[in-house]
C-alpha positions in Angstrom: -20.0 12.8 9.3 -22.4 10.9 11.7 -20.4 9.4 14.5 -21.9 6.6 16.6 -19.9 5.4 19.6 -20.7 1.8 20.8 -19.1 0.1 23.8 -19.6 -2.6 26.4 -18.8 -1.8 30.0 -19.2 -3.4 33.5 -21.6 -2.0 36.1 -18.7 0.1 37.5 -17.8 1.5 34.1 -14.8 -0.6 33.1 -14.1 -1.7 29.5 -11.6 -4.4 30.6 -9.3 -5.3 33.4 -6.4 -3.3 34.7 -4.1 -5.4 32.6 -6.2 -4.3 29.6 -7.1 -7.8 28.7 -10.2 -8.3 26.6 -13.2 -9.4 28.6 -16.5 -10.8 27.4 -18.9 -8.4 29.2 -21.9 -9.0 27.0 -23.1 -12.1 25.2 -24.4 -13.5 21.8 -27.4 -11.2 21.5 -25.2 -8.1 22.0 -22.5 -9.4 19.6 -25.3 -9.7 17.0 -26.5 -6.2 17.8 -22.9 -4.9 17.3 -22.6 -6.8 14.0 -25.8 -5.2 12.7 -24.4 -1.8 13.7 -21.2 -2.6 11.7 -23.3 -3.6 8.7 -25.0 -0.3 8.6 -22.0 2.1 8.5 -19.3 3.2 6.1 -16.4 2.8 8.5 -15.4 1.3 11.9 -13.0 3.3 14.0 -10.8 2.2 16.8 -7.7 3.6 18.6 -4.3 2.1 18.1 -4.4 0.8 21.7 -7.2 -1.5 20.7 -5.3 -2.7 17.7 -2.2 -3.4 19.7 -4.1 -5.2 22.5 -6.7 -7.2 20.5 -5.6 -7.2 16.8 -9.3 -7.0 15.6 -10.5 -7.6 12.1 -13.5 -5.2 12.4 -15.4 -7.0 9.7 -19.1 -7.9 9.5 -19.4 -11.5 10.8 -22.8 -12.5 9.4 -22.7 -13.6 5.8 -26.3 -12.4 5.1 -25.4 -8.9 6.2 -22.3 -8.8 3.9 -24.5 -10.0 1.1 -27.1 -7.2 1.9 -24.3 -4.6 1.7 -23.2 -5.8 -1.7 -26.7 -5.9 -3.0 -27.0 -2.2 -1.9 -23.9 -1.4 -3.9 -21.5 -1.2 -0.9 -18.4 -3.2 -0.1 -19.1 -6.4 1.8 -17.4 -4.9 4.9 -17.1 -1.2 6.0 -13.7 0.4 5.9 -11.5 0.0 9.0 -10.1 3.2 10.5 -7.4 3.5 13.1 -6.6 6.7 15.1 -2.9 6.3 15.5 -0.9 9.5 16.1 2.5 7.9 16.0 1.8 5.3 13.3 2.3 2.3 15.7 -0.1 0.0 13.9 1.8 -3.1 12.9 2.0 -3.6 9.1 0.9 -7.2 9.7 -2.2 -6.3 11.7 -5.3 -8.2 10.8 -7.2 -5.1 9.8 -4.6 -4.6 7.0 -5.8 -7.7 5.2 -7.8 -7.4 2.0 -11.3 -7.8 3.6 -11.9 -4.1 3.4 -10.2 -0.8 2.9 -8.2 0.5 5.8 -7.4 4.1 6.8 -4.8 5.1 9.4 -5.1 8.5 10.9 -1.7 9.9 12.0 -0.2 13.2 13.2 2.6 15.1 11.6 4.9 13.7 14.2 4.6 10.1 13.0 7.8 8.5 11.8 8.2 8.6 8.0 9.4 5.0 7.9 6.4 3.8 9.9 4.0 5.7 7.6 5.7 4.2 4.5 5.4 0.7 6.0 1.7 1.2 6.6 1.2 2.5 3.1 3.1 -0.5 1.7 0.9 -2.8 3.6 -2.2 -1.3 1.9 -3.4 1.4 4.3 -4.4 4.8 3.2 -2.6 7.1 5.6 -4.3 10.4 6.5 -2.1 13.0 8.2 -3.9 15.6 10.3 -2.7 17.5 13.4 0.5 18.0 15.2 1.4 15.9 18.3 -1.9 14.0 18.1 -4.5 13.4 15.4 -6.8 16.3 14.7 -10.0 14.2 14.6 -12.2 16.9 13.0 -9.8 17.5 10.2 -9.2 13.8 9.7 -12.9 13.2 9.5 -13.3 15.8 6.8 -10.7 13.8 4.8 -12.6 10.6 5.4 -15.7 12.2 4.1 -13.9 13.1 1.0 -13.2 9.3 0.6 -17.0 8.6 0.9 -17.2 7.7 4.6 -20.2 9.5 6.0 -21.3 7.1 8.8 -18.7 6.0 11.3 -19.0 3.5 14.1 -16.5 3.9 17.0 -15.6 0.8 19.0 -13.1 2.2 21.5 -11.0 2.5 23.4 -11.5 5.0 26.2 -8.9 7.5 25.2 -10.3 7.8 21.7 -13.9 8.1 23.0 -12.9 10.9 25.4 -11.1 12.7 22.5 -14.3 12.5 20.4 -16.4 13.9 23.2 -13.9 16.6 23.8 -14.0 17.6 20.2 -17.8 17.6 20.1 -17.8 14.9 17.4 -20.2 12.3 18.9 -23.7 12.1 17.6 -24.9 8.9 19.2 -23.7 6.7 22.1 -24.9 3.1 22.8 -23.5 1.4 25.9 -24.1 -2.2 26.9 -23.8 -2.4 30.7 -23.1 -6.0 31.8 -24.0 -7.3 35.2 -20.5 -7.7 36.4 -18.0 -5.7 38.5 -14.4 -5.5 37.2 -12.9 -2.9 39.5 -9.4 -1.4 39.5 -8.4 2.3 39.5 -6.2 1.7 36.5 -8.7 -0.3 34.5 -9.8 1.6 31.3 -13.2 3.3 31.4 -15.6 4.4 28.7 -14.0 7.9 28.5 -10.4 8.1 29.7 -8.1 10.9 28.7 -7.6 13.9 30.8 -11.2 14.3 31.7 -13.4 17.3 32.0 -13.0 19.6 35.1 -15.6 22.3 34.5 -19.2 21.0 35.0 -20.3 23.5 32.3 -18.1 21.6 29.8 -19.6 18.2 30.6 -21.1 16.7 27.4 -24.9 16.5 27.9 -26.6 13.4 26.5 -30.3 12.6 25.9 -31.4 9.1 26.8 -33.6 7.8 24.0 -33.9 4.0 24.6 -33.3 1.3 27.2 -33.3 -2.4 26.2 -32.6 -5.5 28.3 -30.2 -7.9 26.6 -28.0 -10.8 27.6 -28.6 -10.3 31.3 -27.6 -6.6 31.0 -29.0 -3.5 29.5 -28.3 -1.4 26.4 -28.6 2.4 26.9 -28.9 4.6 23.8 -28.2 8.3 23.9 -28.2 11.1 21.4 -25.6 13.8 21.9 
């Protein structure tokens, strides 16, 4: 599984406001860059917090890109994947429409009724781990379903968990020229955080590109 994390953050490292409201940090050129990234993967992964806050569709927006995927023998849109330990994804969430396949990754502690409701809404539910999703095991299951290239679009808790598990291969970050502030505002990698400097994930900067008045940083992990 190749895992590519993509995010947009403010200069001070915030993904959104302290109220966790969606903020347009980048602009049209970066949205187009993100759409091209979606068009090139097998699945797009978000955490359940993103689903609850934004109700995203996670589809490829540009028609020519969907056509290109179909011409290459792929579905018009990549699969949607949600990391959702407690199966809190609403059965009427937009990403459970028929635009693409949807996988929900849950833990063994997820309520059976909630899991059944997601299955009835069309999701393929993958159970891995106790308490919270075992991402490595869940990714193995996704690979068995043919997903080999995964784009991760947040949020911060999920991104930290991926780094903690050593599952990130590439990171691209759009840094917008704006300051959001707030000690409680979500950051690129939330979660418990690393305390031992020897355990800090080390990244290699491979590209810098100016875009939409900000900059896109590309790292290999």
